[in-house]
TORKOLMI-705001 format. One line per field, with one value per residue (C-alpha): residue number from 0; x, y, z. Coordinates in nm, 4 decimals, padded with zeros to 6 digits. Layout:
REM TORKOLMI-705001
num NUM:...;
px X:...;
py Y:...;
pz Z:...;
END
This chain:
REM TORKOLMI-705001
num 0:1:2:3:4:5:6:7:8:9:10:11:12:13:14:15:16:17:18:19:20:21:22:23:24:25:26:27:28:29:30:31:32:33:34:35:36:37:38:39:40:41:42:43:44:45:46:47:48:49:50:51:52:53:54:55:56:57:58:59:60:61:62:63:64:65:66:67:68:69:70:71:72:73:74:75:76:77:78:79:80:81:82:83:84:85:86:87:88:89:90:91:92:93:94:95:96:97:98:99:100:101:102:103:104:105:106:107:108:109:110:111:112:113:114:115:116:117:118:119:120:121:122:123:124:125:126:127:128:129:130:131:132:133:134:135:136:137:138:139:140:141:142:143:144:145:146:147:148:149:150:151:152:153:154:155:156:157:158:159:160:161:162:163:164:165:166:167:168:169:170:171:172:173:174:175:176:177:178:179:180:181:182:183:184:185:186:187:188:189:190:191:192:193:194:195:196:197:198:199:200:201:202:203:204:205:206:207:208:209:210:211:212:213:214:215:216:217:218:219:220:221:222:223:224:225:226:227:228:229:230:231:232:233:234:235:236:237:238:239:240:241:242:243:244:245:246:247:248:249:250:251:252:253:254:255:256:257:258:259:260:261:262:263:264:265:266:267:268:269:270:271:272:273:274:275:276:277:278;
px 00.0063:00.1015:00.1397:-00.0234:00.1795:00.1943:00.0276:00.2137:00.1036:00.2765:00.2016:00.4010:00.6656:00.7610:00.7164:00.9393:01.2992:01.6269:01.8807:01.6779:01.6376:01.3281:01.3107:01.2931:00.9072:00.7489:00.5238:00.2307:00.4040:00.4062:00.1086:-00.0806:00.0838:00.0100:00.3097:00.4025:00.5527:00.7880:00.6093:00.7198:00.7256:00.5592:00.7230:00.8086:00.7048:01.0334:00.8534:00.6960:01.0626:01.2750:01.0180:01.0619:01.4473:01.5790:01.7920:02.1754:02.2634:02.5916:02.8549:03.0817:03.3204:03.1630:02.9692:03.3153:03.5031:03.1702:03.2334:03.6113:03.5309:03.3232:03.4758:03.8067:03.5756:03.4553:03.8178:03.9446:03.6662:03.7590:04.1228:04.0005:03.7789:04.0927:04.2846:03.9833:04.0241:04.4106:04.4295:04.2027:04.3572:04.6836:04.5385:04.4286:04.7347:04.9313:04.9805:04.8318:05.0206:05.2582:05.0722:05.3137:05.2234:04.9209:04.9480:05.2428:05.4947:05.8247:05.9561:06.0454:05.8371:05.7278:05.3513:05.2483:05.3515:05.1405:04.8220:04.8885:04.8637:04.6162:04.3867:04.4846:04.3575:04.0662:03.8753:04.0669:03.8677:03.5885:03.2782:03.0412:03.2624:03.2986:03.0322:03.3059:03.2320:03.5639:03.6134:03.4227:03.6479:04.0053:03.8917:03.8412:04.2055:04.3203:04.1666:04.3396:04.6991:04.6801:04.5020:04.8153:05.1030:04.9920:04.9529:05.3475:05.3463:05.1834:05.4843:05.7115:05.6270:05.6205:05.9349:06.0843:06.0019:06.1249:06.4497:06.4887:06.4398:06.6806:06.9538:06.7788:06.8921:07.1885:07.3272:07.2295:07.3474:07.6524:07.6583:07.6795:07.5543:07.8400:07.8072:07.6662:07.4014:07.2591:07.3703:07.2570:06.9572:06.8659:06.4926:06.6029:06.6977:06.4169:06.1669:06.4127:06.3504:05.9848:05.9533:06.1741:05.9948:05.5963:05.8331:05.9042:05.5789:05.4095:05.6076:05.5179:05.1988:05.1793:05.4025:05.1087:04.8521:04.9892:05.0373:04.7196:04.5540:04.7681:04.6490:04.3580:04.3939:04.5182:04.2871:03.9891:04.1956:04.1431:03.8251:03.7524:03.9438:03.7288:03.4306:03.5187:03.6005:03.2609:03.0822:03.2501:03.1914:02.8083:02.7936:02.9599:02.7406:02.3781:02.5390:02.5696:02.1961:02.0483:02.2449:02.1140:01.7842:01.7906:01.9694:01.5713:01.5332:01.8312:01.7677:01.4466:01.5359:01.7986:01.5413:01.3525:01.6265:01.6719:01.3545:01.3245:01.6854:01.5685:01.2710:01.5116:01.6575:01.5029:01.5982:01.8110:02.0327:02.1287:02.0311:02.3635:02.3106:02.3867:02.7248:02.8230:03.0450:03.2671:03.3468;
py -00.0004:00.3379:00.5905:00.8622:01.2238:01.3763:01.7308:02.0075:02.3515:02.6271:02.8591:02.5918:02.5865:02.9834:02.9813:02.7104:02.9102:02.6589:02.6364:02.8128:02.5523:02.3952:02.5672:02.9214:02.9485:02.9970:03.2944:03.1395:02.9685:03.3332:03.4458:03.1814:03.1605:03.4581:03.6810:03.7000:03.9746:03.9557:04.0552:04.4348:04.4921:04.7494:05.0453:05.2618:05.6087:05.8277:05.9548:05.6358:05.4955:05.7721:05.6989:05.3585:05.3567:05.3793:05.6626:05.5645:05.5677:05.7195:05.5373:05.6023:05.6902:06.0520:06.1238:06.1825:06.3483:06.5673:06.6346:06.6932:06.9064:07.1130:07.1725:07.3044:07.5539:07.6196:07.6643:07.8568:08.1139:08.1191:08.1685:08.4680:08.6318:08.5967:08.7838:09.0535:09.1268:09.1166:09.3660:09.5805:09.5669:09.6593:09.9627:10.0929:09.9985:10.1876:10.5861:10.7446:11.0178:10.8210:10.7104:10.5035:10.2588:10.3011:10.1052:09.9026:10.0635:10.1913:10.5486:10.5895:10.3455:10.4698:10.6004:10.2338:10.0187:10.2529:10.2187:09.8741:09.8858:10.0567:09.8250:09.4883:09.6533:09.8367:09.5162:09.2679:09.5044:09.6916:09.7066:09.5524:09.2194:09.1829:09.1663:09.2876:09.6808:09.8254:09.7743:10.1156:10.3161:10.1590:10.1925:10.5614:10.5476:10.3555:10.5942:10.9409:10.7648:10.6948:10.9996:11.2019:11.0031:11.0666:11.4100:11.5642:11.8882:11.6514:11.3808:11.5748:11.7059:11.3721:11.2427:11.5707:11.4071:11.0811:11.1841:11.4353:11.1732:10.9598:11.2114:11.3045:10.9327:10.9004:11.1955:11.0315:10.7023:10.9232:10.7416:10.8593:10.8131:10.5571:10.3003:10.0065:10.0050:10.2881:10.1285:09.7740:09.8320:09.5667:09.5251:09.6473:09.9475:10.0409:10.0230:10.2871:10.4859:10.3992:10.5096:10.8932:10.9510:10.9154:11.1731:11.4549:11.3463:11.5170:11.7779:11.8556:11.7984:12.0574:12.3325:12.3938:12.3351:12.6442:12.7981:12.7712:12.9056:13.2138:13.2518:13.2005:13.4519:13.6844:13.6508:13.7117:14.0535:14.1778:14.0853:14.2932:14.5553:14.5648:14.5340:14.8331:15.0344:14.8792:14.9954:15.3548:15.4113:15.3328:15.5675:15.8559:15.8126:15.8005:16.1524:16.3201:16.1277:16.3214:16.6398:16.6590:16.5680:16.8572:17.1331:17.3034:17.3359:17.4785:17.7492:17.8442:17.8558:18.0727:18.3040:18.2768:18.4374:18.6672:18.8243:18.8363:19.0830:19.3119:19.5240:19.5798:19.8351:20.1719:20.1743:19.9204:20.0975:20.0380:20.3532:20.5255:20.5781:20.9254:21.0780:21.1347:21.4341:21.3155:21.6542;
pz -00.0223:-00.0578:00.2094:00.2038:00.1504:00.4464:00.4385:00.5357:00.6467:00.4767:00.8034:01.0123:00.7544:00.7109:01.1329:01.1814:01.0329:00.9553:01.1884:01.5314:01.7396:01.9079:02.2901:02.0471:02.0434:01.6635:01.6422:01.6312:01.9452:02.0777:01.9489:02.1195:02.4604:02.6955:02.8320:03.1429:03.3091:03.5594:03.8965:04.0063:04.3894:04.5107:04.5893:04.8964:04.9690:05.0210:05.3524:05.4443:05.4436:05.6279:05.9114:05.9308:05.9241:06.2328:06.3726:06.4063:06.7629:06.8155:06.8893:07.2165:07.0642:06.9156:07.2631:07.4030:07.1318:07.1079:07.4900:07.4719:07.2224:07.3434:07.7291:07.4771:07.3774:07.7538:07.7742:07.5295:07.5626:07.9759:07.8458:07.6433:07.9416:08.1234:07.8726:07.7996:08.2036:08.3122:07.9821:08.1589:08.4917:08.3307:08.1526:08.4808:08.7488:08.4472:08.4741:08.2680:08.2230:08.0072:07.6899:07.6821:08.0006:07.9329:07.5503:07.7134:07.4615:07.4827:07.3842:07.0457:06.8499:06.5300:06.4548:06.3009:06.5726:06.8336:06.5059:06.5507:06.8923:06.9249:06.7354:06.9001:07.2409:07.1773:06.9839:07.2871:07.5496:07.3613:07.5983:07.3236:07.3706:07.7412:08.0392:08.2715:08.3794:08.4554:08.0526:07.9673:08.1603:08.0422:07.6837:07.7427:07.8467:07.5521:07.2992:07.5271:07.5254:07.1080:07.1041:07.2783:07.0898:06.7729:06.8676:06.7543:07.0281:07.3394:07.2392:07.1854:07.5880:07.7150:07.5672:07.6620:08.0487:07.9725:07.8618:08.1350:08.4314:08.2315:08.2913:08.6502:08.6934:08.5439:08.7966:09.0974:09.0032:08.8496:08.5102:08.1521:07.8629:07.7693:08.0550:08.0042:08.2607:08.0254:07.7151:07.7965:08.0124:08.2840:08.4025:08.7387:08.5343:08.2973:08.6153:08.7674:08.4350:08.4674:08.7995:08.7357:08.4916:08.6690:08.8760:08.6583:08.5178:08.7991:08.8395:08.5026:08.5586:08.8996:08.6732:08.3886:08.6297:08.8055:08.4459:08.3512:08.6738:08.6719:08.3115:08.3808:08.6938:08.4147:08.1979:08.4317:08.5319:08.2262:08.1620:08.4373:08.2912:07.9887:08.1407:08.3555:08.0608:07.9255:08.1550:08.1999:07.8157:07.8935:08.1575:07.9409:07.7080:07.9122:08.0999:07.6615:07.6242:07.9863:07.9020:07.5791:07.6881:07.9468:07.7577:07.6563:07.9737:08.1184:07.8259:07.9828:08.3168:08.1782:07.9857:08.3125:08.5346:08.2862:08.2439:08.6358:08.6408:08.3992:08.6315:08.8332:08.5648:08.4101:08.0289:08.0651:08.2706:08.6315:08.8830:09.0436:09.3209:09.5388:09.6644:09.9897:10.0608:10.3473:10.6169;
END
């Protein structure tokens, strides 16, 4: 018997391509089989994740490090306050007539050092940056010292007093300019020089006040003399005005007097008395 020919489906033949294994599905299978999409896990909102995530607890080492930094900051702040109080106390104890001592400078420094030192110290003890109740007074003294050293006349007068104190100290100790104690001053010699400077400054201030008092007295006497002259001129002017105002009255009185005296005359001539003959 003849075997029946196999029925071939042209569509199936088109779907199966040569060289591709059986594991690769054909187009028909792809159309028949349902597509299976991969499972997607539900997404948790970002805020919910933040709330749900537990906070990380700090480690003991971090706590110790933070405590150490806080203690270090406290010590640093305390040291700054101590420095401010110490500088305020030094300024108030310095001799206020010696501007160099108030600013803690040596005589003869340039103006740039004066400005720089004043800026540093004024920022350190400014009343707005410290709770010390004596800060305003110390700040005023510091400002006054800086102003005096920046003024040429005031600084020259101060330098002259310091030079006089040095000469007096040399005379007392019988030293010269070339002496070793003067050329290379130690701390004791500098302290003696500063003490002698205070004495000279006090004496100079006393003389200045006496001169000022005498000047004020002289100015007072001069002012009194001027006032007396002004008052004398004023009285003289008032007298002249009063004299002019009474002129008409004086003229009228004179006329009245002339009129009364004319009644005793006859024909405008005065009568002559009879002569008596003697003997």
